[in-house]
DRENFI-863426 format. One record per residue: residue number from 1; residue in one letter; x, y, z of N, C-alpha, C in turn. Coordinates in Angstrom, 1 decimal, padded with zeros to 4 digits, always signed. Example, Ala and Ser with C-alpha at 12.3 -4.5 7.8 and 13.67 -1.06 7.14 Angstrom:
# DRENFI-863426
SITE;1;A;+013.2;-005.7;+007.8;+012.3;-004.5;+007.8;+013.2;-003.3;+007.8
SITE;2;S;+012.8;-002.2;+007.1;+013.7;-001.1;+007.1;+012.9;+000.0;+007.9
***
This chain:
# DRENFI-863426
SITE;1;M;-117.1;+081.1;+019.3;-116.5;+082.6;+019.8;-115.0;+082.3;+019.2
SITE;2;L;-114.7;+083.6;+018.6;-113.2;+083.8;+018.2;-112.7;+084.9;+018.9
SITE;3;V;-111.4;+084.5;+019.3;-110.5;+085.2;+019.9;-109.5;+085.9;+019.3
SITE;4;D;-108.9;+087.0;+019.5;-107.7;+087.5;+018.8;-107.5;+088.8;+019.6
SITE;5;I;-106.1;+089.3;+019.3;-105.8;+090.6;+020.0;-105.8;+091.6;+019.0
SITE;6;N;-106.1;+091.3;+017.7;-106.1;+092.2;+016.6;-107.8;+092.5;+016.3
SITE;7;E;-108.1;+093.6;+016.8;-109.6;+093.8;+016.7;-110.0;+093.8;+015.1
SITE;8;E;-109.4;+094.5;+014.5;-109.9;+094.8;+013.2;-109.8;+093.6;+012.4
SITE;9;L;-108.8;+092.7;+012.4;-108.8;+091.4;+011.9;-109.7;+090.3;+012.4
SITE;10;L;-110.1;+090.5;+013.7;-111.1;+089.6;+014.4;-112.4;+090.0;+013.8
SITE;11;E;-113.1;+091.4;+013.7;-114.1;+091.6;+013.2;-114.3;+091.3;+011.7
SITE;12;E;-113.1;+091.4;+010.9;-113.2;+091.1;+009.6;-113.5;+089.6;+009.2
SITE;13;T;-112.8;+088.7;+010.0;-112.8;+087.2;+009.9;-114.4;+086.6;+010.6
SITE;14;S;-114.8;+087.4;+011.5;-115.9;+087.0;+012.2;-117.0;+087.2;+011.0
SITE;15;K;-117.3;+088.3;+010.3;-118.0;+088.7;+009.4;-117.9;+087.6;+008.3
SITE;16;K;-116.8;+087.4;+007.8;-116.5;+086.4;+006.8;-117.2;+084.9;+007.1
SITE;17;I;-117.2;+084.3;+008.5;-117.6;+083.2;+008.9;-119.2;+083.6;+009.0
SITE;18;E;-119.7;+084.5;+009.3;-120.9;+084.7;+009.4;-121.8;+084.6;+008.0
SITE;19;E;-121.2;+085.2;+007.2;-121.5;+085.4;+005.9;-121.5;+084.0;+005.0
SITE;20;E;-120.4;+083.4;+004.9;-120.1;+082.1;+004.5;-120.9;+081.1;+005.1
SITE;21;Y;-121.1;+080.9;+006.1;-121.6;+079.6;+007.1;-122.9;+079.8;+007.8
SITE;22;N;-123.3;+081.2;+007.6;-124.5;+081.4;+008.3;-124.5;+080.9;+009.7
SITE;23;Q;-123.1;+081.3;+010.2;-123.2;+081.1;+011.7;-123.0;+082.3;+012.6
SITE;24;E;-123.5;+082.3;+013.7;-123.2;+083.3;+014.4;-121.9;+083.4;+015.1
SITE;25;V;-121.2;+084.5;+015.3;-119.7;+084.4;+015.9;-119.7;+085.3;+016.9
SITE;26;V;-119.2;+084.9;+018.2;-119.0;+086.1;+019.2;-117.3;+086.4;+019.1
SITE;27;P;-117.1;+087.6;+018.7;-115.7;+087.9;+018.6;-115.4;+088.7;+019.8
SITE;28;V;-114.2;+088.4;+020.3;-113.6;+088.9;+021.7;-112.2;+089.2;+021.6
SITE;29;V;-112.0;+090.7;+021.8;-110.5;+091.0;+021.6;-109.8;+090.6;+023.2
SITE;30;C;-108.8;+089.8;+023.2;-108.0;+089.3;+024.3;-106.4;+088.9;+024.0
SITE;31;D;-105.8;+089.4;+024.8;-104.3;+089.2;+024.9;-104.3;+087.9;+025.7
SITE;32;V;-103.9;+086.8;+025.1;-103.9;+085.4;+025.7;-103.0;+085.3;+026.9
SITE;33;S;-101.8;+086.3;+026.5;-100.9;+086.3;+027.7;-101.1;+087.0;+029.1
SITE;34;N;-102.3;+087.5;+028.9;-102.9;+088.4;+030.2;-103.8;+087.5;+030.9
SITE;35;S;-103.5;+087.1;+032.1;-104.6;+086.2;+032.9;-105.7;+086.9;+033.1
SITE;36;K;-105.7;+088.2;+033.5;-107.1;+088.9;+033.7;-107.9;+088.8;+032.5
SITE;37;Q;-107.6;+089.3;+031.4;-108.1;+089.2;+030.1;-108.6;+087.7;+029.8
SITE;38;V;-107.8;+086.8;+029.8;-108.2;+085.5;+029.8;-109.5;+085.0;+030.4
SITE;39;K;-109.3;+085.3;+031.8;-110.2;+084.9;+032.5;-111.6;+085.6;+032.4
SITE;40;K;-111.5;+086.7;+032.0;-112.7;+087.7;+031.4;-113.2;+087.2;+030.3
SITE;41;M;-112.6;+086.6;+029.4;-113.0;+085.9;+028.0;-113.7;+084.7;+028.2
SITE;42;A;-112.9;+083.8;+029.3;-113.6;+082.6;+029.7;-114.9;+082.5;+030.3
SITE;43;D;-115.0;+083.5;+031.1;-116.5;+083.7;+031.8;-117.3;+084.4;+030.5
SITE;44;Q;-117.0;+085.0;+029.8;-118.0;+085.4;+028.7;-118.3;+084.6;+027.8
SITE;45;A;-117.4;+083.3;+027.4;-117.7;+082.5;+026.8;-118.7;+081.6;+027.5
SITE;46;F;-118.6;+081.2;+028.4;-119.7;+080.1;+029.2;-121.0;+080.9;+029.4
SITE;47;K;-120.9;+082.4;+029.6;-122.4;+083.0;+029.6;-123.0;+083.3;+028.3
SITE;48;E;-122.1;+083.6;+027.2;-122.9;+083.9;+026.1;-123.2;+082.8;+025.0
SITE;49;I;-122.5;+081.8;+025.3;-122.8;+080.5;+024.4;-123.1;+079.2;+025.5
SITE;50;D;-124.0;+078.2;+024.8;-124.6;+077.2;+025.6;-123.3;+076.2;+026.3
SITE;51;N;-122.2;+076.4;+025.8;-121.1;+075.3;+026.3;-120.0;+075.6;+025.6
SITE;52;V;-118.9;+075.1;+026.1;-117.5;+075.1;+025.4;-116.9;+073.7;+025.4
SITE;53;Y;-117.6;+073.2;+024.0;-117.2;+071.7;+024.1;-115.9;+071.5;+023.5
SITE;54;I;-115.4;+072.3;+022.3;-114.3;+072.5;+021.8;-113.3;+073.7;+022.1
SITE;55;L;-112.1;+073.5;+022.5;-111.4;+074.7;+022.5;-110.1;+074.4;+021.5
SITE;56;V;-109.8;+075.5;+020.6;-108.8;+075.4;+019.8;-107.9;+076.3;+020.4
SITE;57;N;-106.6;+076.0;+020.8;-105.8;+076.8;+021.5;-104.6;+077.2;+020.1
SITE;58;N;-104.9;+078.4;+019.5;-104.1;+078.5;+018.3;-103.3;+079.9;+018.4
SITE;59;A;-103.3;+080.4;+019.1;-102.5;+082.0;+019.4;-101.0;+081.8;+019.2
SITE;60;G;-100.3;+082.2;+018.4;-098.7;+082.1;+018.5;-098.2;+083.2;+017.4
SITE;61;I;-097.1;+083.4;+017.9;-096.2;+084.6;+017.3;-094.7;+084.0;+016.9
SITE;62;A;-093.8;+084.5;+016.1;-092.5;+084.3;+015.9;-091.9;+085.5;+015.4
SITE;63;A;-090.6;+085.7;+015.8;-090.0;+086.9;+015.6;-088.5;+086.4;+015.6
SITE;64;N;-087.7;+087.4;+015.1;-086.1;+087.3;+015.2;-085.7;+085.9;+014.2
SITE;65;Y;-086.1;+085.7;+013.1;-085.9;+085.0;+012.2;-084.2;+084.8;+011.8
SITE;66;G;-083.4;+083.9;+012.1;-082.3;+083.6;+011.9;-081.1;+084.2;+013.0
SITE;67;N;-081.8;+084.8;+014.1;-080.9;+085.3;+015.2;-080.4;+084.0;+015.9
SITE;68;D;-079.1;+084.2;+016.3;-078.4;+083.1;+017.4;-079.1;+083.3;+018.9
SITE;69;L;-079.5;+082.0;+019.4;-080.2;+082.2;+020.4;-079.6;+083.1;+021.8
SITE;70;L;-078.3;+083.1;+021.8;-077.5;+084.0;+022.7;-077.8;+085.3;+022.2
SITE;71;A;-078.2;+085.7;+021.3;-078.0;+087.2;+020.7;-079.4;+088.0;+021.0
SITE;72;I;-080.6;+087.0;+021.1;-082.0;+087.3;+021.4;-082.2;+088.2;+022.7
SITE;73;D;-082.9;+089.3;+022.6;-082.9;+090.1;+024.1;-084.0;+089.3;+024.8
SITE;74;E;-083.9;+089.7;+025.7;-084.8;+089.1;+027.1;-086.4;+089.6;+026.8
SITE;75;E;-086.5;+090.6;+026.2;-087.9;+091.1;+025.9;-088.5;+090.1;+024.8
SITE;76;T;-088.0;+090.0;+023.9;-088.3;+089.2;+022.7;-088.5;+087.9;+023.1
SITE;77;Y;-087.7;+087.4;+023.9;-087.9;+085.7;+024.5;-089.2;+085.6;+025.3
SITE;78;D;-089.5;+086.9;+026.1;-090.5;+086.7;+027.1;-091.8;+086.9;+026.4
SITE;79;T;-091.8;+087.7;+025.4;-093.2;+087.8;+024.6;-093.6;+086.7;+024.0
SITE;80;I;-092.4;+086.0;+023.3;-092.9;+084.7;+022.3;-093.4;+083.6;+023.4
SITE;81;M;-092.6;+083.6;+024.5;-093.0;+082.4;+025.4;-094.2;+082.9;+025.9
SITE;82;D;-094.6;+084.1;+026.2;-095.9;+084.2;+026.9;-097.0;+084.1;+026.1
SITE;83;V;-096.8;+084.6;+024.8;-098.1;+084.3;+023.8;-098.3;+082.9;+023.3
SITE;84;N;-097.0;+082.1;+022.9;-097.1;+080.6;+022.7;-097.3;+079.7;+023.6
SITE;85;L;-096.6;+079.9;+024.9;-096.6;+078.8;+025.9;-097.5;+078.9;+027.1
SITE;86;K;-097.4;+080.3;+027.5;-098.2;+080.6;+028.5;-099.6;+081.2;+028.3
SITE;87;G;-099.7;+081.5;+027.0;-101.0;+081.8;+026.4;-102.0;+080.6;+026.6
SITE;88;Q;-101.3;+079.4;+026.0;-102.2;+078.1;+025.8;-102.8;+077.7;+027.3
SITE;89;W;-101.7;+077.9;+028.0;-101.8;+077.2;+029.4;-102.9;+078.3;+030.1
SITE;90;L;-103.0;+079.7;+029.9;-103.9;+080.5;+030.6;-105.2;+080.0;+030.2
SITE;91;V;-105.4;+079.8;+028.6;-106.5;+079.5;+028.1;-107.3;+078.3;+028.6
SITE;92;A;-106.4;+077.3;+028.6;-106.9;+075.9;+029.1;-107.1;+075.9;+030.4
SITE;93;K;-106.4;+076.8;+031.3;-106.7;+076.9;+032.7;-108.1;+077.2;+033.0
SITE;94;F;-108.3;+078.5;+032.3;-109.5;+079.0;+032.7;-110.9;+078.4;+031.8
SITE;95;V;-110.6;+078.0;+030.8;-111.8;+077.2;+030.1;-112.2;+075.8;+030.6
SITE;96;C;-110.8;+075.0;+030.9;-110.9;+073.6;+031.1;-111.6;+073.5;+032.4
SITE;97;Q;-111.4;+074.2;+033.3;-111.9;+074.2;+035.0;-113.4;+074.1;+034.8
SITE;98;K;-114.2;+074.9;+033.9;-115.6;+074.7;+033.6;-115.9;+073.5;+032.7
SITE;99;M;-115.1;+073.6;+031.6;-115.4;+072.4;+030.6;-115.6;+070.9;+031.2
SITE;100;K;-114.4;+070.8;+032.0;-114.5;+069.3;+032.7;-115.8;+069.1;+033.8
SITE;101;S;-116.5;+070.0;+033.9;-117.9;+069.6;+035.2;-119.2;+069.7;+034.0
SITE;102;Q;-119.1;+069.9;+032.7;-120.1;+069.6;+031.7;-120.5;+068.3;+031.8
SITE;103;K;-121.8;+068.1;+031.6;-122.4;+066.7;+031.9;-122.6;+065.8;+030.7
SITE;104;F;-121.8;+066.3;+029.6;-121.9;+065.3;+028.3;-121.3;+064.1;+028.3
SITE;105;E;-121.7;+063.2;+027.7;-120.9;+061.8;+027.7;-120.8;+061.3;+026.1
SITE;106;P;-119.7;+060.6;+026.0;-118.9;+060.0;+026.9;-117.8;+061.2;+027.1
SITE;107;L;-117.6;+062.2;+026.7;-116.7;+063.1;+026.9;-117.2;+064.6;+027.2
SITE;108;A;-116.7;+065.4;+028.1;-117.0;+066.7;+028.5;-116.6;+067.7;+027.6
SITE;109;G;-115.6;+067.4;+026.9;-115.0;+068.3;+025.9;-113.8;+067.8;+025.4
SITE;110;K;-113.3;+068.9;+024.4;-112.0;+068.4;+023.8;-111.3;+069.7;+023.4
SITE;111;V;-109.8;+069.5;+023.7;-108.7;+070.4;+023.4;-107.9;+070.1;+022.3
SITE;112;I;-107.6;+071.2;+021.6;-106.8;+070.9;+020.5;-105.6;+072.1;+020.5
SITE;113;C;-104.4;+071.8;+020.9;-103.4;+072.7;+020.8;-102.6;+072.7;+019.4
SITE;114;T;-102.3;+073.9;+019.3;-101.4;+074.2;+018.2;-099.9;+074.2;+018.4
SITE;115;A;-099.2;+073.1;+017.8;-097.8;+073.2;+018.3;-097.0;+073.3;+017.0
SITE;116;S;-095.9;+072.7;+016.4;-095.3;+073.0;+015.4;-094.1;+071.7;+015.3
SITE;117;I;-093.9;+071.5;+014.0;-092.8;+070.5;+013.8;-091.3;+071.2;+014.4
SITE;118;A;-091.2;+072.5;+014.6;-090.1;+073.1;+015.3;-090.3;+072.7;+016.7
SITE;119;G;-091.3;+072.2;+017.1;-091.1;+072.1;+018.6;-090.7;+070.3;+018.5
SITE;120;I;-090.8;+069.7;+017.5;-090.2;+068.3;+017.3;-088.9;+068.1;+017.1
SITE;121;V;-088.4;+068.9;+016.3;-086.9;+069.1;+015.8;-086.7;+070.7;+015.7
SITE;122;A;-085.8;+071.0;+016.7;-085.6;+072.2;+016.9;-084.9;+072.9;+015.6
SITE;123;D;-085.5;+074.3;+015.4;-085.1;+075.0;+014.3;-084.2;+076.0;+014.5
SITE;124;G;-082.9;+076.3;+014.2;-082.2;+077.1;+014.7;-082.1;+078.4;+014.2
SITE;125;A;-083.1;+078.7;+013.4;-083.3;+079.9;+012.8;-084.4;+080.7;+013.5
SITE;126;I;-085.2;+080.1;+014.5;-086.2;+080.4;+015.3;-086.2;+079.8;+016.7
SITE;127;C;-085.1;+079.8;+017.3;-084.9;+079.2;+018.4;-085.9;+079.1;+019.5
SITE;128;V;-086.2;+080.4;+019.9;-087.3;+080.8;+020.9;-088.7;+080.0;+020.5
SITE;129;Y;-089.1;+080.3;+019.3;-090.3;+079.7;+018.8;-090.4;+078.1;+019.0
SITE;130;S;-089.0;+077.6;+018.6;-088.9;+076.0;+018.7;-089.2;+075.7;+020.4
SITE;131;I;-088.5;+076.6;+021.3;-088.7;+075.9;+022.6;-090.1;+076.3;+023.1
SITE;132;S;-090.6;+077.5;+022.8;-092.1;+077.7;+023.0;-092.9;+076.3;+022.6
SITE;133;K;-092.8;+075.8;+021.4;-093.5;+074.8;+020.5;-093.2;+073.4;+021.4
SITE;134;A;-092.0;+073.4;+021.8;-091.7;+072.1;+022.2;-092.3;+071.9;+023.7
SITE;135;G;-092.6;+073.3;+024.4;-093.1;+073.4;+025.6;-094.6;+073.1;+025.5
SITE;136;V;-095.4;+073.6;+024.4;-096.5;+073.3;+024.1;-096.8;+071.8;+023.9
SITE;137;I;-096.1;+071.2;+023.3;-096.3;+069.8;+023.3;-096.3;+069.1;+024.5
SITE;138;A;-095.4;+069.3;+025.5;-095.2;+069.0;+026.8;-096.7;+069.4;+027.5
SITE;139;L;-097.1;+070.5;+027.2;-098.2;+071.3;+027.9;-099.4;+070.2;+027.4
SITE;140;M;-099.6;+069.9;+026.2;-100.6;+069.0;+025.7;-100.7;+067.6;+026.6
SITE;141;Q;-099.7;+067.2;+026.8;-099.3;+065.9;+027.3;-099.9;+065.9;+028.8
SITE;142;C;-099.4;+066.9;+029.4;-099.8;+067.0;+031.0;-101.2;+067.1;+031.0
SITE;143;L;-101.8;+068.1;+030.1;-103.3;+068.3;+030.2;-103.9;+067.0;+029.9
SITE;144;A;-103.4;+066.2;+029.0;-104.4;+065.0;+028.6;-104.3;+064.1;+029.8
SITE;145;R;-103.2;+064.1;+030.5;-103.4;+063.2;+031.5;-104.1;+063.7;+033.0
SITE;146;N;-104.1;+065.1;+033.0;-104.7;+065.8;+034.0;-106.2;+065.8;+033.9
SITE;147;L;-106.7;+065.7;+032.6;-108.1;+065.9;+032.3;-108.8;+064.8;+032.1
SITE;148;A;-108.0;+063.5;+031.8;-108.6;+062.2;+031.5;-109.6;+061.9;+032.5
SITE;149;P;-110.5;+060.9;+032.3;-111.2;+060.6;+030.9;-112.1;+061.6;+030.7
SITE;150;K;-112.4;+062.6;+031.2;-113.5;+063.6;+030.7;-113.1;+064.4;+029.5
SITE;151;I;-112.0;+064.8;+029.3;-111.7;+065.5;+028.2;-110.2;+065.0;+027.4
SITE;152;T;-110.4;+065.1;+025.9;-109.3;+064.4;+025.3;-108.5;+066.1;+024.9
SITE;153;V;-107.2;+065.9;+025.1;-106.2;+066.8;+024.7;-105.3;+066.3;+023.7
SITE;154;N;-105.1;+066.8;+022.5;-104.2;+066.4;+021.6;-103.6;+067.8;+020.7
SITE;155;A;-102.6;+067.7;+020.1;-101.9;+068.7;+019.5;-101.7;+068.5;+017.9
SITE;156;I;-101.7;+069.5;+017.2;-101.4;+069.6;+015.6;-100.2;+070.5;+015.4
SITE;157;S;-099.3;+069.8;+014.7;-097.8;+070.3;+014.7;-097.6;+070.7;+013.1
SITE;158;P;-098.1;+071.9;+012.8;-097.8;+072.1;+011.3;-096.5;+072.3;+011.0
SITE;159;G;-096.4;+071.9;+009.7;-095.1;+072.1;+008.8;-094.8;+073.6;+008.1
SITE;160;Y;-094.5;+073.7;+006.8;-094.6;+074.8;+006.0;-095.9;+075.1;+005.2
SITE;161;H;-096.6;+076.1;+006.1;-097.9;+076.3;+005.5;-098.1;+077.9;+005.3
SITE;162;V;-098.6;+078.4;+004.1;-098.8;+079.8;+004.1;-099.7;+080.6;+004.8
SITE;163;T;-099.3;+081.1;+005.9;-100.1;+081.6;+007.1;-099.4;+083.1;+007.4
SITE;164;G;-100.0;+083.8;+008.5;-099.4;+085.0;+008.7;-098.3;+085.1;+009.3
SITE;165;I;-097.8;+083.7;+009.8;-096.5;+083.7;+010.4;-095.3;+083.9;+009.3
SITE;166;Y;-095.9;+083.5;+008.0;-094.7;+084.0;+007.0;-095.3;+084.9;+006.0
SITE;167;E;-095.9;+086.0;+007.0;-096.4;+087.2;+006.1;-097.6;+086.9;+005.0
SITE;168;D;-098.2;+085.5;+005.0;-099.2;+085.3;+004.0;-098.4;+085.2;+002.7
SITE;169;S;-097.1;+084.8;+002.6;-096.3;+085.0;+001.2;-095.6;+083.6;+001.3
SITE;170;E;-096.0;+082.8;-000.1;-095.3;+081.8;-000.4;-093.9;+081.9;-000.5
SITE;171;E;-093.6;+083.0;-001.1;-092.4;+083.4;-001.5;-091.5;+083.5;-000.2
SITE;172;V;-091.9;+084.1;+000.9;-091.0;+084.1;+002.4;-091.1;+082.9;+002.8
SITE;173;M;-092.0;+082.0;+002.7;-091.8;+080.5;+003.2;-090.9;+079.7;+002.4
SITE;174;R;-091.0;+079.8;+001.0;-090.0;+079.3;+000.2;-088.4;+079.5;+000.7
SITE;175;F;-088.3;+080.7;+000.8;-087.0;+081.3;+001.3;-086.5;+080.5;+002.6
SITE;176;T;-087.5;+080.4;+003.6;-087.0;+079.9;+004.8;-086.7;+078.5;+004.7
SITE;177;M;-087.6;+077.7;+003.6;-087.3;+076.2;+003.4;-085.9;+076.3;+002.9
SITE;178;E;-085.7;+077.0;+001.8;-084.4;+076.8;+001.2;-083.1;+077.0;+001.8
SITE;179;E;-083.2;+078.2;+002.8;-082.4;+078.5;+003.7;-082.1;+077.4;+004.7
SITE;180;G;-083.0;+076.6;+005.0;-083.0;+075.5;+006.1;-082.7;+074.2;+005.4
SITE;181;H;-082.5;+074.0;+004.2;-082.2;+073.0;+003.5;-083.3;+071.9;+003.5
SITE;182;V;-084.7;+072.3;+003.9;-085.8;+071.3;+004.3;-086.1;+070.6;+002.8
SITE;183;K;-086.5;+069.2;+003.2;-087.0;+068.2;+002.1;-088.3;+067.8;+002.5
SITE;184;T;-089.1;+068.1;+001.7;-090.5;+067.5;+002.0;-090.9;+066.3;+001.1
SITE;185;P;-091.0;+065.1;+001.4;-091.4;+064.1;+000.8;-092.6;+064.0;-000.1
SITE;186;L;-093.7;+064.7;+000.3;-094.9;+064.9;-000.3;-094.8;+066.0;-001.4
SITE;187;N;-093.7;+066.5;-001.4;-093.4;+067.6;-002.6;-094.3;+068.7;-003.0
SITE;188;R;-094.9;+069.3;-001.9;-095.8;+070.4;-002.2;-095.7;+071.2;-000.8
SITE;189;L;-096.1;+072.3;-001.1;-096.3;+073.3;+000.2;-097.7;+073.0;+000.9
SITE;190;G;-097.7;+073.3;+002.4;-098.9;+072.8;+003.0;-099.9;+073.9;+003.0
SITE;191;T;-101.2;+073.6;+002.9;-102.2;+074.7;+002.8;-102.9;+074.8;+004.3
SITE;192;V;-103.6;+076.0;+004.7;-104.5;+076.1;+005.7;-105.4;+074.8;+005.8
SITE;193;L;-106.0;+074.6;+004.8;-106.9;+073.5;+004.9;-106.3;+072.1;+005.4
SITE;194;D;-105.0;+071.9;+005.1;-104.6;+070.6;+005.7;-104.7;+070.6;+007.4
SITE;195;I;-104.3;+071.8;+007.8;-104.5;+071.9;+009.1;-106.0;+071.6;+009.9
SITE;196;A;-106.9;+072.4;+009.0;-108.2;+072.6;+009.4;-108.9;+071.0;+009.4
SITE;197;N;-108.5;+070.3;+008.1;-109.1;+068.9;+008.3;-108.8;+068.0;+009.4
SITE;198;V;-107.4;+068.3;+010.1;-107.0;+067.4;+011.0;-107.8;+068.0;+012.4
SITE;199;A;-108.0;+069.3;+012.3;-108.7;+069.9;+013.5;-110.0;+069.5;+013.5
SITE;200;V;-110.8;+069.2;+012.4;-112.1;+069.0;+012.3;-112.3;+067.4;+012.9
SITE;201;F;-111.4;+066.6;+012.3;-111.3;+065.0;+012.9;-111.0;+065.2;+014.4
SITE;202;L;-110.0;+066.0;+014.8;-109.8;+065.8;+016.3;-111.2;+066.4;+017.1
SITE;203;A;-111.8;+067.1;+016.6;-112.9;+067.7;+017.1;-114.2;+067.0;+017.2
SITE;204;S;-114.2;+066.2;+016.1;-115.1;+064.8;+015.7;-115.3;+064.1;+016.8
SITE;205;T;-116.3;+063.1;+016.7;-116.4;+061.8;+017.3;-115.5;+060.5;+016.9
SITE;206;D;-115.1;+060.9;+015.5;-114.2;+059.9;+015.1;-112.9;+059.8;+015.9
SITE;207;S;-112.5;+060.9;+016.8;-111.2;+060.9;+017.4;-111.5;+060.5;+019.3
SITE;208;N;-112.6;+059.8;+019.3;-112.9;+060.1;+020.8;-112.0;+059.1;+021.4
SITE;209;F;-111.2;+058.4;+021.0;-110.3;+057.3;+021.7;-108.9;+057.8;+021.4
SITE;210;I;-108.6;+059.2;+021.1;-107.3;+059.6;+021.0;-107.1;+060.7;+021.7
SITE;211;T;-106.0;+060.5;+022.7;-105.8;+061.7;+023.5;-104.2;+061.8;+024.1
SITE;212;G;-103.5;+062.8;+024.0;-102.2;+063.0;+024.4;-101.2;+062.6;+023.2
SITE;213;H;-101.7;+062.9;+022.1;-101.1;+062.5;+020.7;-100.8;+063.9;+020.1
SITE;214;N;-099.4;+064.1;+019.5;-099.1;+065.0;+018.6;-099.2;+064.7;+017.0
SITE;215;F;-100.2;+065.6;+016.4;-100.4;+065.3;+014.8;-099.2;+065.9;+013.9
SITE;216;P;-098.0;+065.4;+013.4;-097.5;+066.4;+012.7;-098.1;+066.5;+011.1
SITE;217;V;-098.4;+067.6;+011.0;-099.0;+067.9;+009.4;-098.2;+068.4;+008.6
SITE;218;D;-097.3;+068.0;+007.9;-095.8;+068.7;+007.3;-095.3;+068.0;+006.1
SITE;219;G;-096.4;+067.0;+005.6;-095.9;+066.5;+004.2;-094.8;+065.4;+004.5
SITE;220;G;-094.6;+065.0;+005.4;-093.5;+064.0;+006.1;-092.4;+064.5;+006.4
SITE;221;I;-091.8;+066.0;+006.6;-090.8;+066.5;+006.9;-090.1;+065.7;+007.9
SITE;222;V;-090.9;+065.7;+009.2;-090.0;+065.5;+010.6;-089.9;+063.8;+010.6
SITE;223;E;-090.8;+063.0;+009.9;-090.6;+061.6;+010.3;-089.6;+061.1;+009.0
SITE;224;V;-089.9;+061.4;+007.9;-089.1;+060.7;+006.8;-088.5;+061.9;+005.7
SITE;225;G;-088.5;+063.0;+006.0;-087.8;+064.1;+005.3;-086.7;+064.6;+005.9
SITE;226;V;-086.5;+065.9;+005.7;-085.2;+066.6;+006.3;-085.7;+067.9;+006.7
SITE;227;P;-085.8;+068.0;+008.1;-086.2;+069.1;+008.8;-085.1;+070.2;+008.8
SITE;228;A;-085.7;+071.6;+008.7;-084.6;+072.8;+008.8;-083.4;+072.3;+009.6
SITE;229;H;-082.4;+072.5;+009.2;-080.9;+072.2;+009.9;-079.8;+073.2;+009.6
SITE;230;Y;-079.8;+073.9;+008.7;-079.2;+075.4;+008.2;-077.6;+075.0;+008.5
SITE;231;L;-077.2;+074.0;+008.6;-075.9;+073.6;+008.5;-075.2;+073.7;+007.1
SITE;232;K;-074.0;+074.3;+007.3;-073.2;+074.8;+006.1;-072.2;+073.8;+005.6
SITE;233;T;-071.7;+072.6;+006.7;-070.6;+071.9;+006.4;-071.1;+071.0;+005.0
SITE;234;D;-070.2;+070.7;+004.5;-070.4;+069.5;+003.2;-069.9;+068.0;+003.7
SITE;235;V;-069.3;+068.0;+005.0;-068.9;+066.6;+005.4;-070.0;+066.1;+006.4
***
């Protein structure tokens, strides 16, 4: 099942998956910040497919690049928090309530949350996004405690990858990295496949003894590189 608020993109992506992998896809239009829509989506999921063993909580938005935190309007703050943090909580709430009663062994299911390295080291150019993603990491840890030992819950924290959040533009992404003085030890840009490979690992039996962990997939920026800091000082 593939869920998105953008119906046109949802249909296009579903068709691509079906054609390339010969895999049936159930596309569902849903605003993850709306509890009624999320409950309806979850009910449909358990009705139309045999089970929900893997939940990838991936919906997220960013806005107001470069704005001072105190200058951001309340509506923008609420929208980002509603989608990025509340949305992941709502989807987990309505899906995991049924997932944990599944009779599979040794696990009843797996949850993979999408966080960000901006939630590990706050990014001053996308403050509200950073706050929301720090919340996702805390949400993941709470879920991991609450759902153990039946369900594992982990998070992936991407770094700089050419995705829709950067308008699918390498140029836009490089601009933000240069503005933030980011240094990447592995000296290349991230790809969507870098994230997908870790998601596949977390969805597989190879990760059955891992829960409550956040995986930075960032070329080493957070741990041994230089995260975005935007400081102008030379001292």
